[in-house]
N, CA, C and O atoms as CSV, one atom per row, in Angstrom:
chain,resi,resn,atom,element,x,y,z
A,1,MET,N,N,14.525,-3.632,-3.513
A,1,MET,CA,C,14.724,-2.214,-3.253
A,1,MET,C,C,13.764,-1.403,-4.111
A,1,MET,O,O,13.645,-1.640,-5.313
A,2,LYS,N,N,13.092,-0.464,-3.501
A,2,LYS,CA,C,12.197,0.428,-4.223
A,2,LYS,C,C,12.842,1.810,-4.249
A,2,LYS,O,O,13.403,2.269,-3.255
A,3,THR,N,N,12.751,2.462,-5.408
A,3,THR,CA,C,13.418,3.747,-5.609
A,3,THR,C,C,12.401,4.841,-5.899
A,3,THR,O,O,11.425,4.612,-6.612
A,4,CYS,N,N,12.624,6.023,-5.352
A,4,CYS,CA,C,11.760,7.183,-5.554
A,4,CYS,C,C,11.772,7.589,-7.026
A,4,CYS,O,O,12.834,7.744,-7.629
A,5,ILE,N,N,10.589,7.757,-7.592
A,5,ILE,CA,C,10.503,8.150,-9.004
A,5,ILE,C,C,10.786,9.636,-9.201
A,5,ILE,O,O,10.968,10.078,-10.335
A,6,LYS,N,N,10.827,10.416,-8.122
A,6,LYS,CA,C,11.075,11.854,-8.238
A,6,LYS,C,C,12.552,12.214,-8.101
A,6,LYS,O,O,13.051,13.076,-8.825
A,7,CYS,N,N,13.264,11.548,-7.161
A,7,CYS,CA,C,14.656,11.960,-6.925
A,7,CYS,C,C,15.645,10.798,-6.899
A,7,CYS,O,O,16.831,10.992,-6.630
A,8,ASN,N,N,15.155,9.584,-7.181
A,8,ASN,CA,C,16.004,8.403,-7.314
A,8,ASN,C,C,16.667,7.957,-6.003
A,8,ASN,O,O,17.687,7.268,-6.032
A,9,THR,N,N,16.101,8.338,-4.869
A,9,THR,CA,C,16.592,7.898,-3.559
A,9,THR,C,C,15.913,6.584,-3.195
A,9,THR,O,O,14.766,6.355,-3.578
A,10,GLU,N,N,16.600,5.730,-2.469
A,10,GLU,CA,C,15.980,4.479,-2.026
A,10,GLU,C,C,14.838,4.793,-1.057
A,10,GLU,O,O,15.001,5.592,-0.135
A,11,LEU,N,N,13.678,4.156,-1.273
A,11,LEU,CA,C,12.526,4.354,-0.407
A,11,LEU,C,C,12.666,3.534,0.869
A,11,LEU,O,O,13.265,2.458,0.869
A,12,THR,N,N,12.108,4.057,1.950
A,12,THR,CA,C,12.126,3.402,3.245
A,12,THR,C,C,10.723,2.906,3.561
A,12,THR,O,O,9.755,3.653,3.421
A,13,LYS,N,N,10.605,1.650,3.988
A,13,LYS,CA,C,9.294,1.122,4.359
A,13,LYS,C,C,8.784,1.912,5.556
A,13,LYS,O,O,9.530,2.174,6.500
A,14,ALA,N,N,7.502,2.291,5.512
A,14,ALA,CA,C,6.878,3.067,6.578
A,14,ALA,C,C,5.596,2.366,7.005
A,14,ALA,O,O,5.090,1.494,6.299
A,15,TYR,N,N,5.089,2.744,8.139
A,15,TYR,CA,C,3.874,2.128,8.661
A,15,TYR,C,C,2.837,3.208,8.934
A,15,TYR,O,O,3.153,4.267,9.476
A,16,ILE,N,N,1.611,2.931,8.557
A,16,ILE,CA,C,0.523,3.875,8.718
A,16,ILE,C,C,-0.124,3.651,10.073
A,16,ILE,O,O,-0.470,2.523,10.425
A,17,SER,N,N,-0.285,4.714,10.825
A,17,SER,CA,C,-0.967,4.607,12.108
A,17,SER,C,C,-2.466,4.722,11.877
A,17,SER,O,O,-2.922,5.477,11.018
A,18,GLY,N,N,-3.198,3.986,12.634
A,18,GLY,CA,C,-4.644,4.011,12.533
A,18,GLY,C,C,-5.233,3.114,13.591
A,18,GLY,O,O,-4.569,2.766,14.567
A,19,ILE,N,N,-6.455,2.749,13.400
A,19,ILE,CA,C,-7.129,1.909,14.380
A,19,ILE,C,C,-6.361,0.611,14.583
A,19,ILE,O,O,-6.123,0.203,15.720
A,20,GLN,N,N,-5.972,-0.040,13.490
A,20,GLN,CA,C,-5.197,-1.267,13.596
A,20,GLN,C,C,-3.808,-1.111,12.985
A,20,GLN,O,O,-3.061,-2.087,12.920
A,21,GLY,N,N,-3.446,0.079,12.540
A,21,GLY,CA,C,-2.129,0.322,11.981
A,21,GLY,C,C,-1.934,-0.197,10.573
A,21,GLY,O,O,-0.805,-0.247,10.085
A,22,LYS,N,N,-3.015,-0.586,9.906
A,22,LYS,CA,C,-2.911,-1.096,8.542
A,22,LYS,C,C,-4.240,-0.879,7.833
A,22,LYS,O,O,-5.268,-0.637,8.466
A,23,PHE,N,N,-4.199,-0.970,6.511
A,23,PHE,CA,C,-5.430,-0.945,5.751
A,23,PHE,C,C,-5.297,-1.887,4.583
A,23,PHE,O,O,-4.199,-2.353,4.278
A,24,GLU,N,N,-6.400,-2.171,3.927
A,24,GLU,CA,C,-6.417,-3.097,2.799
A,24,GLU,C,C,-7.011,-2.403,1.592
A,24,GLU,O,O,-7.726,-1.410,1.722
A,25,ILE,N,N,-6.711,-2.928,0.421
A,25,ILE,CA,C,-7.301,-2.438,-0.811
A,25,ILE,C,C,-8.054,-3.594,-1.456
A,25,ILE,O,O,-7.569,-4.725,-1.480
A,26,ASN,N,N,-9.225,-3.307,-1.971
A,26,ASN,CA,C,-10.077,-4.331,-2.555
A,26,ASN,C,C,-10.220,-4.126,-4.046
A,26,ASN,O,O,-10.211,-2.990,-4.522
A,27,LYS,N,N,-10.354,-5.211,-4.790
A,27,LYS,CA,C,-10.569,-5.119,-6.224
A,27,LYS,C,C,-11.999,-4.688,-6.520
A,27,LYS,O,O,-12.249,-3.957,-7.478
A,28,LYS,N,N,-12.936,-5.142,-5.694
A,28,LYS,CA,C,-14.338,-4.785,-5.852
A,28,LYS,C,C,-14.789,-4.045,-4.598
A,28,LYS,O,O,-14.264,-4.290,-3.511
A,29,PRO,N,N,-15.758,-3.140,-4.741
A,29,PRO,CA,C,-16.237,-2.412,-3.557
A,29,PRO,C,C,-16.800,-3.364,-2.511
A,29,PRO,O,O,-17.386,-4.396,-2.835
A,30,ARG,N,N,-16.612,-3.000,-1.279
A,30,ARG,CA,C,-17.140,-3.801,-0.181
A,30,ARG,C,C,-18.509,-3.250,0.194
A,30,ARG,O,O,-18.717,-2.038,0.230
A,31,GLY,N,N,-19.422,-4.144,0.467
A,31,GLY,CA,C,-20.750,-3.736,0.878
A,31,GLY,C,C,-20.937,-3.952,2.351
A,31,GLY,O,O,-20.048,-4.461,3.033
A,32,LEU,N,N,-22.092,-3.566,2.847
A,32,LEU,CA,C,-22.377,-3.707,4.251
A,32,LEU,C,C,-22.385,-5.166,4.688
A,32,LEU,O,O,-21.913,-5.491,5.778
A,33,PHE,N,N,-22.924,-6.054,3.836
A,33,PHE,CA,C,-23.031,-7.465,4.205
A,33,PHE,C,C,-22.158,-8.385,3.362
A,33,PHE,O,O,-22.161,-9.599,3.569
A,34,LYS,N,N,-21.409,-7.821,2.411
A,34,LYS,CA,C,-20.554,-8.640,1.551
A,34,LYS,C,C,-19.129,-8.106,1.607
A,34,LYS,O,O,-18.907,-6.896,1.568
A,35,ASP,N,N,-18.183,-9.003,1.698
A,35,ASP,CA,C,-16.774,-8.634,1.629
A,35,ASP,C,C,-16.192,-9.182,0.339
A,35,ASP,O,O,-16.549,-10.276,-0.098
A,36,SER,N,N,-15.304,-8.425,-0.263
A,36,SER,CA,C,-14.637,-8.866,-1.476
A,36,SER,C,C,-13.627,-9.951,-1.140
A,36,SER,O,O,-12.799,-9.748,-0.252
A,37,PRO,N,N,-13.661,-11.103,-1.820
A,37,PRO,CA,C,-12.655,-12.139,-1.570
A,37,PRO,C,C,-11.310,-11.790,-2.196
A,37,PRO,O,O,-10.308,-12.456,-1.935
A,38,ILE,N,N,-11.286,-10.749,-3.019
A,38,ILE,CA,C,-10.066,-10.357,-3.710
A,38,ILE,C,C,-9.530,-9.093,-3.039
A,38,ILE,O,O,-9.954,-7.983,-3.362
A,39,TYR,N,N,-8.605,-9.268,-2.113
A,39,TYR,CA,C,-8.042,-8.130,-1.398
A,39,TYR,C,C,-6.586,-8.421,-1.061
A,39,TYR,O,O,-6.127,-9.559,-1.149
A,40,SER,N,N,-5.888,-7.395,-0.682
A,40,SER,CA,C,-4.507,-7.547,-0.247
A,40,SER,C,C,-4.200,-6.467,0.773
A,40,SER,O,O,-4.742,-5.364,0.699
A,41,LYS,N,N,-3.351,-6.774,1.705
A,41,LYS,CA,C,-2.844,-5.746,2.602
A,41,LYS,C,C,-1.957,-4.811,1.797
A,41,LYS,O,O,-1.461,-5.180,0.732
A,42,VAL,N,N,-1.759,-3.616,2.300
A,42,VAL,CA,C,-1.012,-2.584,1.603
A,42,VAL,C,C,0.203,-2.178,2.432
A,42,VAL,O,O,0.111,-2.023,3.650
A,43,SER,N,N,1.348,-2.007,1.758
A,43,SER,CA,C,2.562,-1.514,2.402
A,43,SER,C,C,2.886,-0.135,1.860
A,43,SER,O,O,2.669,0.140,0.680
A,44,SER,N,N,3.401,0.726,2.713
A,44,SER,CA,C,3.752,2.079,2.282
A,44,SER,C,C,5.272,2.273,2.370
A,44,SER,O,O,5.955,1.684,3.207
A,45,TYR,N,N,5.762,3.125,1.469
A,45,TYR,CA,C,7.186,3.449,1.403
A,45,TYR,C,C,7.317,4.955,1.247
A,45,TYR,O,O,6.559,5.573,0.499
A,46,VAL,N,N,8.272,5.546,1.946
A,46,VAL,CA,C,8.467,6.992,1.907
A,46,VAL,C,C,9.906,7.319,1.498
A,46,VAL,O,O,10.846,6.598,1.833
A,47,CYS,N,N,10.048,8.416,0.771
A,47,CYS,CA,C,11.372,8.904,0.389
A,47,CYS,C,C,11.854,9.848,1.477
A,47,CYS,O,O,11.180,10.826,1.801
A,48,SER,N,N,13.019,9.556,2.040
A,48,SER,CA,C,13.561,10.388,3.122
A,48,SER,C,C,14.189,11.680,2.613
A,48,SER,O,O,14.581,12.533,3.409
A,49,THR,N,N,14.290,11.831,1.288
A,49,THR,CA,C,14.857,13.050,0.722
A,49,THR,C,C,13.780,14.072,0.363
A,49,THR,O,O,13.865,15.233,0.761
A,50,CYS,N,N,12.761,13.637,-0.394
A,50,CYS,CA,C,11.760,14.595,-0.872
A,50,CYS,C,C,10.366,14.390,-0.265
A,50,CYS,O,O,9.478,15.219,-0.465
A,51,GLY,N,N,10.169,13.290,0.474
A,51,GLY,CA,C,8.882,13.062,1.124
A,51,GLY,C,C,7.849,12.347,0.279
A,51,GLY,O,O,6.714,12.158,0.718
A,52,TYR,N,N,8.225,11.943,-0.931
A,52,TYR,CA,C,7.292,11.217,-1.802
A,52,TYR,C,C,6.846,9.934,-1.109
A,52,TYR,O,O,7.640,9.295,-0.419
A,53,LEU,N,N,5.581,9.553,-1.286
A,53,LEU,CA,C,5.010,8.384,-0.640
A,53,LEU,C,C,4.397,7.466,-1.686
A,53,LEU,O,O,3.656,7.923,-2.556
A,54,GLU,N,N,4.703,6.162,-1.608
A,54,GLU,CA,C,4.132,5.167,-2.513
A,54,GLU,C,C,3.480,4.066,-1.703
A,54,GLU,O,O,3.896,3.757,-0.586
A,55,PHE,N,N,2.431,3.472,-2.303
A,55,PHE,CA,C,1.751,2.339,-1.695
A,55,PHE,C,C,1.838,1.153,-2.641
A,55,PHE,O,O,1.734,1.314,-3.857
A,56,TYR,N,N,2.029,-0.035,-2.088
A,56,TYR,CA,C,2.081,-1.266,-2.860
A,56,TYR,C,C,1.198,-2.300,-2.182
A,56,TYR,O,O,1.205,-2.423,-0.957
A,57,VAL,N,N,0.431,-3.051,-2.985
A,57,VAL,CA,C,-0.309,-4.173,-2.411
A,57,VAL,C,C,0.681,-5.311,-2.205
A,57,VAL,O,O,1.598,-5.494,-3.006
A,58,ASP,N,N,0.496,-6.075,-1.131
A,58,ASP,CA,C,1.414,-7.164,-0.812
A,58,ASP,C,C,1.218,-8.375,-1.706
A,58,ASP,O,O,2.140,-9.172,-1.878
A,59,GLN,N,N,0.027,-8.524,-2.280
A,59,GLN,CA,C,-0.277,-9.665,-3.145
A,59,GLN,C,C,-0.893,-9.193,-4.462
A,59,GLN,O,O,-2.094,-9.363,-4.668
A,60,PRO,N,N,-0.090,-8.601,-5.364
A,60,PRO,CA,C,-0.618,-8.057,-6.616
A,60,PRO,C,C,-1.233,-9.125,-7.535
A,60,PRO,O,O,-2.083,-8.810,-8.368
A,61,GLU,N,N,-0.811,-10.369,-7.385
A,61,GLU,CA,C,-1.344,-11.438,-8.247
A,61,GLU,C,C,-2.837,-11.645,-8.046
A,61,GLU,O,O,-3.498,-12.195,-8.928
A,62,LYS,N,N,-3.379,-11.229,-6.936
A,62,LYS,CA,C,-4.813,-11.378,-6.696
A,62,LYS,C,C,-5.655,-10.474,-7.575
A,62,LYS,O,O,-6.864,-10.683,-7.678
A,63,PHE,N,N,-5.065,-9.488,-8.206
A,63,PHE,CA,C,-5.799,-8.501,-8.993
A,63,PHE,C,C,-5.764,-8.762,-10.497
A,63,PHE,O,O,-6.111,-7.882,-11.286
A,64,LYS,N,N,-5.349,-9.959,-10.898
A,64,LYS,CA,C,-5.314,-10.315,-12.324
A,64,LYS,C,C,-6.690,-10.657,-12.809
A,64,LYS,O,O,-6.868,-10.983,-13.982
């Protein structure tokens, strides 16, 4: 369970709309011809009370 840091309400998992409906975060910048091997998909959570939004990487261990 994830809790809102502003109002202490339980956060609800949300989905970002886009070209593929998801995005990734990289530890190193991606170049035109090189991709970072250290990446993770990202999940978003929203507070239904105050609208606060948080993002979490699905595999945080990759960023050690």
